[in-house]
C-alpha positions in Angstrom: -0.1 -0.1 -0.1 1.5 3.4 -1.0 2.1 6.0 1.7 -0.5 8.2 0.4 0.2 11.3 3.0 3.7 11.7 1.4 2.1 12.5 -1.7 2.5 16.2 -3.3 -0.5 17.7 -5.0 0.6 18.3 -8.5 -0.1 21.9 -9.7 -2.8 20.7 -12.4 -5.6 22.4 -12.0 -4.0 25.9 -13.1 -6.2 28.0 -14.7 -5.5 31.5 -16.3 -6.6 34.4 -13.9 -9.7 36.4 -14.4 -7.3 39.4 -13.8 -5.3 38.8 -16.8 -8.3 40.3 -18.8 -10.5 41.8 -16.1 -9.8 45.1 -14.2 -12.2 45.5 -11.8 -13.5 49.4 -11.0 -16.5 50.7 -9.5 -17.0 54.3 -11.1 -16.7 54.3 -14.9 -14.1 56.4 -16.5 -14.7 55.9 -20.1 -16.5 57.6 -22.7 -20.0 57.5 -22.2 -20.5 56.7 -26.1 -18.4 53.6 -25.7 -20.2 50.2 -26.1 -20.3 48.1 -23.1 -20.7 44.1 -22.0 -23.9 43.9 -20.2 -24.7 41.3 -17.8 -28.6 41.7 -17.6 -30.3 39.2 -15.2 -33.7 38.1 -14.9 -33.7 36.4 -11.4 -30.9 33.7 -12.0 -30.9 34.0 -15.8 -28.3 35.9 -17.9 -29.3 37.7 -21.2 -27.2 35.9 -23.9 -27.2 35.2 -27.8 -26.9 31.8 -29.2 -23.4 31.4 -31.2 -23.2 27.8 -32.5 -21.9 26.3 -29.3 -20.9 29.4 -27.8 -22.9 32.6 -26.4 -22.4 36.1 -26.4 -23.4 38.7 -24.2 -25.4 42.0 -25.5 -23.1 45.1 -26.2 -24.7 48.6 -26.2 -24.0 52.0 -24.8 -25.3 53.0 -21.2 -27.6 55.5 -23.2 -29.1 52.9 -25.5 -29.6 50.2 -22.5 -31.5 53.0 -20.5 -33.5 54.1 -23.3 -34.0 51.4 -25.6 -34.0 48.3 -23.1 -35.4 49.9 -20.2 -32.7 49.3 -17.8 -32.8 51.3 -14.6 -29.8 53.8 -13.8 -30.5 53.3 -10.3 -30.2 49.6 -10.2 -27.1 49.4 -12.7 -23.6 48.6 -11.4 -20.2 49.1 -13.3 -17.8 46.2 -13.0 -14.9 47.3 -14.5 -13.4 46.3 -18.0 -12.9 42.9 -19.9 -10.3 43.0 -22.2 -10.5 46.7 -22.2 -14.4 46.6 -23.0 -16.4 48.5 -20.1 -19.0 46.0 -18.1 -22.2 46.9 -16.5 -24.5 44.5 -14.6 -28.2 45.1 -13.7 -31.5 43.2 -13.0 -33.8 43.5 -16.1 -37.0 44.8 -14.8 -38.4 46.3 -18.2 -40.5 44.5 -21.2 -39.1 41.6 -22.9 -40.0 43.0 -26.2 -37.6 45.9 -25.9 -34.6 43.5 -25.8 -32.7 42.3 -29.0 -34.8 39.8 -30.5 -31.8 37.3 -31.0 -31.1 37.1 -27.0 -32.8 35.0 -24.4 -32.3 34.4 -20.6 -30.7 31.3 -19.9 -29.7 29.8 -16.4 -26.0 30.8 -15.8 -25.2 27.3 -14.3 -25.7 25.8 -17.9 -23.6 28.7 -19.7 -20.1 27.2 -18.2 -18.8 25.5 -21.0 -20.3 27.9 -23.5 -18.3 31.0 -22.4 -14.6 31.3 -21.4 -13.9 30.5 -17.8 -12.8 34.0 -17.0 -15.9 35.6 -18.3 -18.3 33.0 -16.8 -16.6 33.7 -13.3 -17.2 37.4 -13.9 -20.9 36.6 -14.8 -20.8 35.2 -11.3 -19.3 38.2 -9.7 -21.9 40.2 -11.5 -25.1 38.1 -10.5 -24.0 38.3 -6.7 -23.6 42.1 -7.1 -27.2 42.2 -8.6 -28.2 40.0 -5.6 -26.5 42.1 -2.9 -27.8 45.1 -4.0 -31.4 44.0 -4.2 -31.3 42.4 -0.7 -29.5 45.6 1.1 -31.5 48.4 0.0 -32.1 49.3 3.7 -29.9 49.1 6.8 -30.7 46.1 8.8 -30.2 48.0 11.9 -32.1 51.0 11.7 -34.5 50.7 8.5 -32.7 53.8 6.8 -32.4 53.6 3.1 -28.7 52.6 2.3 -26.6 54.6 -0.3 -24.1 53.2 -2.5 -20.3 54.1 -2.3 -18.4 55.6 -4.9 -15.2 54.0 -4.1 -16.2 50.2 -3.6 -19.2 47.7 -3.8 -20.5 48.7 -0.6 -23.9 49.9 0.6 -23.6 52.6 3.4 -26.3 53.4 5.8 -26.3 57.4 6.3 -27.6 57.1 9.7 -25.8 54.7 11.8 -23.0 54.5 9.4 -22.9 50.5 9.1 -21.4 49.5 5.7 -22.8 46.2 4.0 -20.4 44.3 1.8 -21.5 41.9 -0.8 -22.3 38.4 1.1 -19.7 35.6 0.6 -20.7 32.1 2.1 -17.4 29.9 2.7 -18.0 26.2 2.0 -15.5 23.5 2.0 -15.3 20.5 -0.3 -13.1 17.3 0.4 -11.9 14.5 -1.7 -11.4 11.7 0.9 -8.9 9.0 -0.3 -8.1 5.6 1.2 -5.5 3.8 -0.9 -6.8 4.0 -4.8 -10.3 4.9 -3.8 -12.4 8.0 -2.7 -15.5 8.4 -1.0 -18.4 9.6 -2.9 -22.0 10.2 -1.2 -25.2 11.1 -2.6 -27.1 13.7 -1.2 -30.9 13.9 -0.9 -31.2 16.7 -3.5 -29.0 14.9 -6.0 -30.2 13.0 -9.2 -30.9 9.5 -8.4 -27.5 8.1 -9.7 -25.2 10.9 -9.0 -22.5 10.9 -6.3 -20.5 13.8 -5.1 -17.7 14.9 -2.4 -18.7 15.7 0.9 -19.1 19.2 1.5 -20.8 22.0 3.7 -20.9 25.5 4.9 -18.0 26.8 7.4 -19.7 27.7 10.5 -19.0 30.6 12.9 -16.0 30.3 15.0 -14.4 27.4 12.6 -11.5 27.3 10.7 -11.5 25.8 7.2 -10.0 22.7 8.5 -12.6 22.3 11.4 -15.2 22.9 9.2 -13.9 19.8 6.9 -13.5 17.6 9.6 -17.0 18.4 11.2 -18.8 17.8 8.1 -17.3 14.7 7.2 -18.0 13.1 10.7 -21.3 14.7 10.6 -22.5 13.4 7.2 -20.3 10.2 6.8 -19.0 9.3 10.3 -15.5 8.9 9.4 -12.2 10.5 10.6 -9.8 12.1 8.4 -6.1 13.4 8.7 -3.6 14.9 6.7 -5.7 17.8 5.0 -4.0 19.7 1.9 -5.6 22.4 -0.2 -6.7 21.8 -3.5 -8.1 24.6 -5.3 -10.9 27.2 -4.8 -13.8 28.2 -7.1 -16.4 30.9 -7.0 -19.7 29.5 -6.9 -22.4 32.1 -7.4 -25.5 29.8 -6.8 -26.4 32.2 -4.9 -23.1 33.6 -3.3 -20.5 30.9 -1.9 -16.7 30.4 -2.2 -15.9 26.4 -2.5 -12.5 25.8 -0.8 -11.4 22.0 -2.0 -9.3 19.8 0.0 -7.8 16.3 -0.2 -7.6 14.3 3.0 -6.6 10.6 3.9 -9.0 8.3 5.7 -8.2 7.6 9.3 -10.8 5.6 11.0 -14.6 4.7 11.2 -17.0 3.2 9.2 -19.4 4.7 6.8 -22.4 6.0 8.6 -24.6 8.5 6.5 -26.7 11.1 8.4 -29.8 10.0 6.6 -30.9 13.7 6.0 -28.2 15.3 3.8 -26.6 12.4 2.8 -28.8 8.9 2.0 -26.3 6.9 0.2 -22.0 6.9 0.3 -19.5 4.6 -0.4 -15.7 3.8 -1.4 -15.0 4.1 -5.2 -11.7 3.2 -7.1 -10.7 5.3 -10.1 -11.6 3.1 -12.9 -15.2 2.6 -11.6 -16.6 6.0 -10.4 -20.5 6.4 -10.9 -22.3 9.4 -12.4 -20.5 12.3 -11.0 -20.9 16.2 -11.0 -20.8 18.1 -14.0 -17.6 20.1 -15.3 -19.1 23.4 -14.0 -18.2 22.1 -10.2 -14.8 22.1 -8.2 -16.2 18.6 -7.5 -15.7 17.4 -11.1 -12.1 19.1 -11.4 -11.1 17.1 -8.1 -12.6 13.9 -9.3 -10.9 14.4 -12.5 -7.7 15.2 -10.8 -8.2 11.7 -8.9 -8.7 9.5 -11.9 -5.8 10.9 -13.4 -3.7 10.2 -10.6 -5.1 7.1 -9.7 -6.3 5.2 -12.6 -4.6 1.8 -13.3 -2.1 2.5 -10.5 -2.4 -0.6 -8.5 -3.6 -3.0 -11.4 
């Protein structure tokens, strides 16, 4: 049996940083006649145009978006520039008939492989900004209407001075390794045949490592050791940051909680069940597992 804890995680899941193309900003400094990319959301759906296997975002000046599409200036947020092009996001509250005929709203999660990963991440930033602004129109302490900061994405209470930043909920997700096997679990809300990795939100007062061990203990009843960082992924469904870890099995028999997790088992790299789609960090971690462990012990 190999000494798993001495394995070093290869840097395989490198991806190009969004900041190679994206320059964040709060206040626009471009010519008002410049065309901009628009991340328009209706509920959790993004307005896009079909381009074969890919999709494109609408491009228009601010004046056109406001006058022709009925976009509200009060709910519009400047995001900065993508490859030098200004970017805005806003909730769509106008009439659908005002929008370009070739565009339609599509669920963001289904667009992962239909736009560049960097642009997808920017779309995730945009939808979280829209949701944060919608839910922080009033101060949660005194009820005073909030005002938008011109320096950063912050809603300020002019009465009691509280700042409300976009919400971000950290969650941990872990690949538990035992020899050439990984522990996979089926959550109650998963499709009947799909299994994924154990995950959950970090609770107040916890470190990430504490959260990993608690979630694993609660959901599948085993103990782990030798935690090491794998990578992270923004997850705007609705406002999470997923932090991935690898861990080695230490002790205990699998015992599912029966509430969140209804089934769990060990699987080897060559016989994985139906696993999450490529949009998720779970899939990236399991693809890494297959690359590292497939046929290793045959």
